[in-house]
C-alpha angles and dihedrals in degrees: 000000000000092000092053091052090050092048091049091049093050091046092049094049091047091049091050092048094048092048091051092052093047092048092057123102118272097215124058116241118266115261115261121242118262100276131161113270114246114263114252116243117270096244114124114212094200096060094107100008094125091052090049092051092048091050091050092051093048092048092048091050091049092048093050091047092052091047091052092049091053092046092051092047093054093055 
């Protein structure tokens, strides 16, 4: 039973993939004229990056500590 489900899934995914490829356009789009690229938004990603890294390290340390406490308690 499990093999037939796997075969059906593979067949279905292959069918979807092939139909997506066939449905695509045959000709590539025409190149755009030389225009100025749009300006990226003025939102710096590194504004609070240090704070984010510190929070991630603290949360990771807390999670590992809790995991080790539970593991020791079960022994």
